[in-house]
VOTI-841201 format. One line per field, with one value per residue (C-alpha): residue in three letters; z, x, y. Coordinates in steps of 0.02 Angstrom, whole numbers, plus 50000, padded with zeros to 5 digits. Layout:
BEGIN
aa	c(ALA;...) .
c3	c(Z;...) .
c1	c(X;...) .
c2	c(Y;...) .
This chain:
BEGIN
aa	c(MET;LYS;LYS;LEU;THR;PHE;LEU;PRO;TRP;ILE;PHE;LEU;LEU;CYS;ALA;LEU;VAL;GLU;ALA;HIS;ALA;GLN;GLN;ARG;PRO;ASN;ILE;VAL;LEU;ILE;LEU;ALA;ASP;ASP;MET;GLY;TYR;ALA;ASP;LEU;GLY;CYS;PHE;GLY;SER;GLU;ILE;GLU;THR;PRO;ASN;LEU;ASP;LYS;MET;ALA;SER;GLU;GLY;ILE;LYS;MET;THR;ASN;PHE;TYR;ASN;ALA;SER;ARG;CYS;CYS;PRO;SER;ARG;ALA;SER;LEU;LEU;THR;GLY;LEU;TYR;PRO;HIS;GLN;ALA;GLY;ILE;GLY;ASP;MET;MET;ASN;LYS;ARG;PRO;PHE;PRO;ALA;TYR;GLN;GLY;TYR;LEU;SER;ARG;ASP;ALA;ILE;THR;LEU;ALA;GLU;LEU;LEU;LYS;THR;ALA;GLY;TYR;GLY;THR;TYR;MET;ALA;GLY;LYS;TRP;HIS;VAL;GLY;GLN;GLU;LYS;GLU;ASN;TRP;PRO;LEU;GLN;ARG;GLY;PHE;GLN;ARG;TYR;TYR;GLY;LEU;ILE;ASP;GLY;ALA;ASN;SER;TYR;PHE;GLU;ASN;ARG;PRO;TYR;ARG;PRO;LYS;GLN;THR;LEU;THR;ILE;ALA;LEU;ASP;ASN;GLU;ALA;ILE;VAL;PRO;PRO;LYS;ASP;TYR;TYR;SER;SER;ASP;ASP;TYR;THR;ASP;TYR;ALA;MET;THR;PHE;ILE;GLY;GLU;HIS;LEU;GLN;THR;LYS;LYS;LYS;ASP;PRO;PHE;PHE;LEU;TYR;LEU;ALA;PHE;GLN;ALA;PRO;HIS;TRP;PRO;LEU;HIS;ALA;LYS;PRO;GLN;ASP;ILE;ALA;LYS;TYR;ARG;GLY;LYS;TYR;MET;GLU;GLY;TRP;GLU;ALA;VAL;ARG;GLU;LYS;ARG;PHE;GLN;LYS;GLN;GLN;ARG;LEU;GLY;ILE;LEU;PRO;PRO;THR;THR;LYS;LEU;SER;GLU;MET;ASP;THR;THR;LEU;ARG;ASN;TRP;ASN;ASP;CYS;SER;TRP;GLU;GLU;LYS;VAL;LYS;TRP;ASP;GLU;LYS;MET;ALA;VAL;TYR;ALA;ALA;MET;VAL;ASP;GLU;LEU;ASP;GLN;ASN;VAL;GLY;ARG;LEU;VAL;ASP;TYR;LEU;GLN;SER;LYS;GLY;GLN;LEU;ASP;ASN;THR;VAL;PHE;ILE;PHE;LEU;SER;ASP;ASN;GLY;ALA;SER;ASN;GLU;THR;ILE;SER;ASN;ALA;GLY;PHE;THR;ALA;GLU;ILE;ARG;ALA;ALA;ASN;GLU;PHE;PRO;ALA;SER;HIS;PRO;ARG;SER;PHE;THR;ALA;TYR;GLY;ALA;GLU;GLY;ALA;ALA;VAL;SER;ASN;THR;PRO;PHE;LYS;LYS;PHE;LYS;HIS;TRP;GLU;PHE;GLU;GLY;GLY;ASN;ALA;THR;GLY;PHE;ILE;ALA;TYR;GLY;PRO;LYS;TYR;LEU;GLN;GLY;GLY;LYS;GLN;PHE;ASP;MET;PRO;ALA;HIS;LEU;ILE;ASP;ILE;MET;PRO;THR;LEU;ALA;GLN;TRP;SER;GLY;ALA;SER;TYR;PRO;LYS;ASN;TYR;ALA;GLY;ASN;THR;ILE;LYS;PRO;MET;GLU;GLY;LEU;SER;LEU;LEU;PRO;LEU;TRP;THR;GLU;GLU;GLN;ARG;ASP;MET;ASP;ARG;GLU;ILE;CYS;PHE;GLU;HIS;GLU;GLY;ASN;LYS;ALA;VAL;ARG;LYS;GLY;ARG;TRP;LYS;LEU;VAL;SER;SER;TYR;PRO;GLU;ASN;ARG;TRP;TYR;LEU;TYR;ASP;ILE;GLU;LYS;ASP;ARG;SER;GLU;THR;VAL;ASP;LEU;SER;ALA;SER;PHE;PRO;LYS;VAL;TYR;ARG;GLU;MET;VAL;GLN;ARG;TYR;GLU;LYS;TRP;ALA;LYS;ARG;VAL;GLY;VAL;ILE;PRO;TYR;GLU;GLN;LEU;ALA;GLN;LYS;LYS;GLY;ASN;THR;ARG;TYR;GLU) .
c3	c(50863;50705;50748;50785;50561;50540;50657;50513;50395;50535;50581;50365;50366;50489;50411;50260;50315;50416;50251;50154;50286;50294;50096;50111;50125;50283;50212;50268;50162;50218;50176;50182;50191;50079;50016;49854;49701;49720;49911;49932;49873;49749;49667;49664;49811;49928;50104;50156;50146;50166;50215;50062;49947;50005;49980;49798;49734;49794;49777;49629;49586;49490;49423;49352;49507;49527;49683;49688;49734;49901;50078;50073;49921;49894;50064;50016;49851;49925;50052;49952;49769;49711;49641;49778;49722;49712;49897;49965;49958;49806;49891;50071;50225;50204;50191;50050;49985;49873;49897;49796;49919;50101;50202;50231;50165;50096;50147;49963;49976;50068;50145;50122;50306;50286;50146;50191;50377;50289;50200;50389;50433;50566;50520;50616;50584;50673;50588;50510;50465;50372;50307;50439;50562;50678;50773;50685;50553;50628;50592;50707;50635;50452;50481;50578;50737;50833;50794;50854;50767;50729;50659;50579;50441;50522;50704;50790;50793;50964;51047;51001;50953;50866;50749;50671;50791;50887;50820;50920;50844;50896;50945;50962;51039;50948;50992;51130;51117;51211;51273;51221;51323;51349;51258;51106;50914;50806;50670;50822;50912;50741;50722;50912;50913;50759;50806;50973;50887;50778;50925;51001;50847;50827;51027;50970;50810;50738;50625;50517;50419;50472;50364;50420;50363;50419;50386;50437;50467;50394;50309;50301;50387;50520;50508;50662;50698;50815;50833;50798;50642;50604;50616;50492;50361;50425;50312;50142;50080;50070;49875;49834;49766;49584;49617;49743;49601;49452;49567;49609;49424;49359;49490;49413;49257;49291;49390;49229;49315;49182;49001;48926;48836;48995;49039;49197;49212;49248;49428;49444;49429;49585;49658;49677;49621;49766;49718;49762;49926;50088;50195;50318;50212;50131;50308;50353;50229;50239;50407;50343;50212;50360;50465;50335;50262;50432;50446;50269;50364;50527;50414;50362;50511;50568;50414;50457;50650;50573;50463;50602;50722;50596;50579;50754;50755;50594;50485;50366;50242;50252;50233;50070;50079;49975;50009;49910;49946;49951;49841;49786;49885;49970;49932;50076;50202;50356;50347;50321;50439;50437;50576;50742;50807;50927;50761;50660;50800;50798;50610;50630;50775;50678;50606;50732;50878;50947;50958;50805;50688;50496;50307;50189;50041;49846;49862;49945;49856;49698;49750;49810;49679;49547;49379;49399;49416;49537;49669;49779;49736;49551;49431;49350;49385;49527;49605;49582;49534;49660;49705;49725;49815;49820;49930;49960;49939;49940;49848;49716;49605;49653;49548;49440;49367;49287;49188;49172;49215;49373;49516;49718;49629;49593;49784;49820;49679;49692;49881;49854;49725;49870;50015;49922;49972;49865;49839;49872;49778;49949;50124;50293;50236;50064;49886;49852;49707;49591;49594;49456;49468;49412;49507;49480;49525;49336;49298;49439;49408;49239;49173;49080;49053;49013;48944;48857;49008;49065;49218;49287;49408;49481;49619;49655;49482;49448;49328;49207;49111;49078;48938;48866;48819;48835;48984;48961;49090;49167;49311;49413;49383;49210;49145;49004;48931;48909;48804;48835;48779;48948;48866;48800;48908;49080;49149;49049;48968;48775;48756;48602;48595;48442;48341;48391;48382;48372;48501;48586;48576;48614;48788;48830;48782;48894;49040;49030;49024;49180;49296;49250;49288;49462;49520;49516;49517;49449;49563;49541;49603;49745;49804;49835;49957;50065;50207;50357;50276;50317;50257;50237) .
c1	c(51994;51911;51746;51831;51881;51705;51693;51785;51632;51522;51590;51606;51398;51344;51446;51375;51206;51213;51311;51144;51031;51126;51125;50941;50891;50792;50639;50550;50394;50321;50150;50071;49895;49805;49961;49960;50072;50150;50196;50366;50513;50558;50393;50360;50346;50378;50370;50537;50559;50738;50746;50636;50714;50881;50815;50759;50912;51025;50887;50740;50607;50467;50367;50213;50163;49985;49862;49692;49653;49565;49621;49558;49585;49745;49817;49726;49821;49978;49966;49929;49990;49825;49684;49585;49420;49507;49582;49411;49407;49322;49271;49292;49266;49081;49020;48913;48871;48985;49171;49252;49152;49179;49259;49410;49561;49526;49588;49635;49772;49930;50000;50141;50200;50118;50246;50392;50378;50376;50548;50640;50599;50515;50378;50301;50188;50156;50012;49836;49766;49605;49587;49489;49385;49360;49490;49511;49568;49697;49879;49922;49800;49862;50057;50130;50212;50196;50068;50034;49920;49732;49642;49517;49520;49558;49562;49631;49838;49815;49693;49563;49429;49276;49191;49049;48881;48896;49080;49207;49394;49514;49718;49776;49925;49959;49800;49713;49630;49729;49708;49861;49985;49930;50079;50023;50058;50032;50163;50294;50220;50194;50392;50450;50335;50418;50595;50551;50494;50650;50767;50673;50722;50892;50932;50812;50820;50967;51017;50862;50799;50662;50512;50419;50247;50272;50084;50084;49901;49980;49935;49746;49629;49599;49730;49835;50006;50142;50164;50340;50307;50154;50243;50390;50267;50107;50097;50185;50017;49964;49995;49846;49805;49839;49992;50069;50008;50087;50266;50239;50219;50363;50474;50409;50450;50635;50639;50578;50465;50329;50324;50398;50212;50122;50017;49930;49776;49618;49547;49400;49243;49168;49320;49317;49454;49572;49555;49369;49401;49400;49541;49497;49456;49625;49711;49597;49669;49842;49828;49759;49909;50024;49974;49959;50127;50193;50112;50204;50377;50335;50320;50489;50558;50504;50572;50730;50726;50690;50844;50963;50888;50922;51116;51147;51086;51230;51058;51045;51161;51090;50911;50794;50638;50485;50394;50217;50048;49880;49794;49792;49755;49563;49432;49327;49276;49210;49032;48904;48773;48904;48991;48943;48895;49030;49163;49089;49098;49282;49289;49270;49411;49587;49679;49816;49691;49741;49557;49487;49435;49452;49524;49612;49449;49472;49550;49709;49667;49714;49875;49912;49869;49975;49965;49840;49653;49509;49556;49549;49420;49400;49533;49599;49777;49731;49667;49794;49936;50081;50246;50357;50547;50622;50829;50943;51108;51196;51044;51007;51089;51054;51006;50885;50726;50593;50446;50374;50186;50191;50058;50021;50017;50212;50248;50230;50327;50456;50491;50471;50589;50719;50680;50682;50543;50409;50252;50140;49972;49917;49930;49871;49718;49664;49692;49817;49753;49932;49998;49964;50106;50285;50445;50508;50698;50743;50677;50778;50925;50951;50837;50706;50562;50372;50324;50177;50085;49913;49841;49674;49561;49385;49328;49147;49088;49247;49341;49502;49619;49810;49910;50058;50040;49857;49733;49549;49443;49271;49207;49020;48886;48916;48975;49075;49245;49374;49547;49704;49887;49968;50153;50107;49974;49998;49872;49728;49662;49610;49504;49544;49427;49341;49513;49570;49406;49489;49604;49447;49373;49485;49545;49345;49343;49518;49409;49267;49391;49457;49315;49211;49390;49402;49227;49190;48988;48917;48911;48715;48684;48818;48765;48586;48679;48771;48800;48907;48945;49144;49219;49379) .
c2	c(47903;47856;47960;48127;48113;48162;48325;48426;48374;48413;48589;48601;48563;48672;48834;48786;48764;48941;49024;48964;49033;49221;49234;49238;49407;49483;49554;49720;49745;49927;49987;50167;50203;50309;50396;50477;50437;50611;50618;50574;50683;50562;50559;50744;50795;50950;50859;50791;50617;50587;50405;50343;50448;50390;50195;50281;50340;50179;50054;50028;50124;50077;50219;50115;50022;49966;49932;49892;50025;50021;49968;49788;49721;49791;49727;49544;49518;49587;49448;49328;49358;49343;49463;49526;49428;49282;49323;49330;49517;49594;49723;49763;49674;49653;49463;49441;49260;49242;49162;49300;49439;49333;49487;49383;49296;49139;48965;48911;49054;49054;49216;49287;49247;49082;49033;49113;49021;48872;48915;48945;49137;49223;49325;49468;49625;49799;49903;49906;49737;49744;49594;49504;49564;49394;49338;49183;49288;49399;49399;49260;49130;49189;49158;49283;49258;49399;49531;49741;49837;49904;49777;49888;50025;50188;50268;50394;50410;50471;50328;50220;50297;50239;50352;50279;50237;50060;50024;49935;49955;49830;49874;49722;49628;49468;49394;49491;49652;49800;49979;50089;50188;50371;50446;50319;50386;50247;50264;50287;50133;50046;50040;50025;49846;49820;49847;49742;49584;49583;49601;49447;49371;49403;49331;49178;49135;49246;49106;49122;49266;49380;49448;49606;49667;49848;49937;50112;50204;50348;50449;50400;50515;50574;50706;50708;50753;50787;50989;50989;50913;51026;51186;51126;51134;51294;51418;51319;51279;51472;51459;51330;51169;51247;51314;51168;51036;51122;51115;50946;50915;51013;50914;50736;50825;50858;50680;50599;50482;50523;50517;50679;50687;50683;50816;50877;50809;50958;50970;50893;51013;51014;51104;51284;51420;51442;51636;51630;51548;51680;51701;51577;51435;51467;51447;51302;51219;51260;51184;51023;50993;51041;50902;50787;50843;50808;50626;50583;50658;50548;50397;50440;50479;50315;50213;50312;50251;50059;50082;50148;49986;49858;49971;49934;49763;49713;49664;49831;49741;49587;49638;49708;49834;49862;49998;50056;50124;50034;50166;50342;50490;50462;50644;50558;50674;50675;50759;50618;50522;50362;50468;50496;50667;50699;50642;50761;50896;50878;50885;51051;51118;51148;51013;51025;51011;50825;50808;50841;50716;50795;50748;50862;50801;50816;50968;50898;50703;50817;50864;50717;50599;50734;50718;50608;50602;50547;50459;50311;50180;50209;50132;50280;50314;50434;50283;50132;50193;50196;50235;50111;50075;49928;49926;49817;49850;49679;49627;49758;49875;50056;50210;50117;50159;50049;50084;49898;49883;49792;49742;49691;49518;49509;49536;49354;49269;49405;49354;49174;49178;49285;49174;49022;48967;48810;48896;48742;48662;48619;48716;48668;48550;48666;48678;48832;48936;48975;49127;49274;49376;49367;49389;49562;49465;49440;49639;49716;49616;49569;49687;49590;49669;49609;49760;49675;49588;49601;49677;49700;49789;49778;49882;49903;49928;50009;49931;49935;49809;49880;49781;49852;50036;50045;50047;50007;50093;50133;50188;50165;50209;50299;50113;50194;50126;50243;50184;50271;50272;50258;50270;50433;50504;50426;50574;50487;50649;50590;50445;50339;50225;50280;50300;50112;50012;49854;49864;49933;49776;49662;49760;49739;49539;49525;49617;49499;49351;49413;49454;49288;49184;49273;49299;49462;49491;49656;49783;49819;49655;49625;49823;49721;49606;49754;49625;49693;49871;49918;50066;50138) .
């Protein structure tokens, strides 16, 4: 009989353990691909994105959030909480004889999945990987328990379709390459598998929280969308890129996401005036923009599907979401010798044709990046600024907007704090580099700001450092520094380097100190050792 007196305490202990597990949120990290700063309705767009807009209005919106300006470096930084060079992907998946440019995630960096798994989370990924080509560097080897998606940087949305000479592209389920089904559309399939993985988790590990990394391929080229969604936008862009850009800028001003002193940057001087284009050229561009808008729309639809699924499973209230893009919009085109003849021919098809393979170019990217200049790859705001949303009614007080500078390196410490995970000094026999970022929870929950923090950037010779109100930027191969007051001039239109020489010198020194610390190699030297080049 005495033994029975222990039973209430055992039941209480079990209840406390389960309650603790439930207090830790499920975490859904959603990454868009090549989406510009102004492509969501809540950041100025005319594109219909009601699900993400709702998250922004009821959650947290950050207007000064930065990525690493290109696919691979951003994903490396996001997954590790380190600068890209520290994570082994200072460039792309090129294999070069430098630790900072080895072309896959370093083993002295722990990934979000590896960290959260140590804290008892189920870890799942669906979508684009692009941080390690060989199987030993695939998601399941870096902490994820289930995976479905594209290992490479780009692909058709309807099939597995290599686009470069002698190229192999891999769509994988867990550790095996698969052939996608006939009705494949990547945004839908990624979401389907994400929900499948969550469903399996809830059946077998319901007491444990889960981490889902959903990395959409959209809206990266090629322009591929479903006919019914394209039809919603066809004809809406016949005003031309200047007019659409101006309308987005006006909406951004109404939304209050830019400093009131911000000016709309000038269009790239290489772009023609819309009025000088022929009718055929205008129709072709409108078609491309309609498809691009449909891709963003479909991404948002899939976010809505995921939210509805979690609601149906009783998990929505215990889930937090983070949404952002890996870089600014891309001015890349499908026209050079790096593409196969078949793909270059497909570039001439109407963008709405399912066998087309095209991009919207600098004109479309200029609209997507409103009000900024430059594009993906550069370290001006058009390359490395992203809209950012965090949502979770149970965990975040809604309707807040913050302008504190933040970066991908902040996601690791934020999720570590949310999950209760202890960031290790050693993992799997390797000494782990310390985190570079700051947890954003003190900002979101207590509004504790660090407006004067330093954030640095480098990609293929393009360089920048942001500290407080100042941003120092240089582009390759010009290699000239420009100094901007971002608090007044977010679109980087007035160079102040001559007016503030002391600030200028200090910022240059800060960049040089950082570059040495993280292992940046001068691009002139790096370009001589291109290795196995992979683009996108």
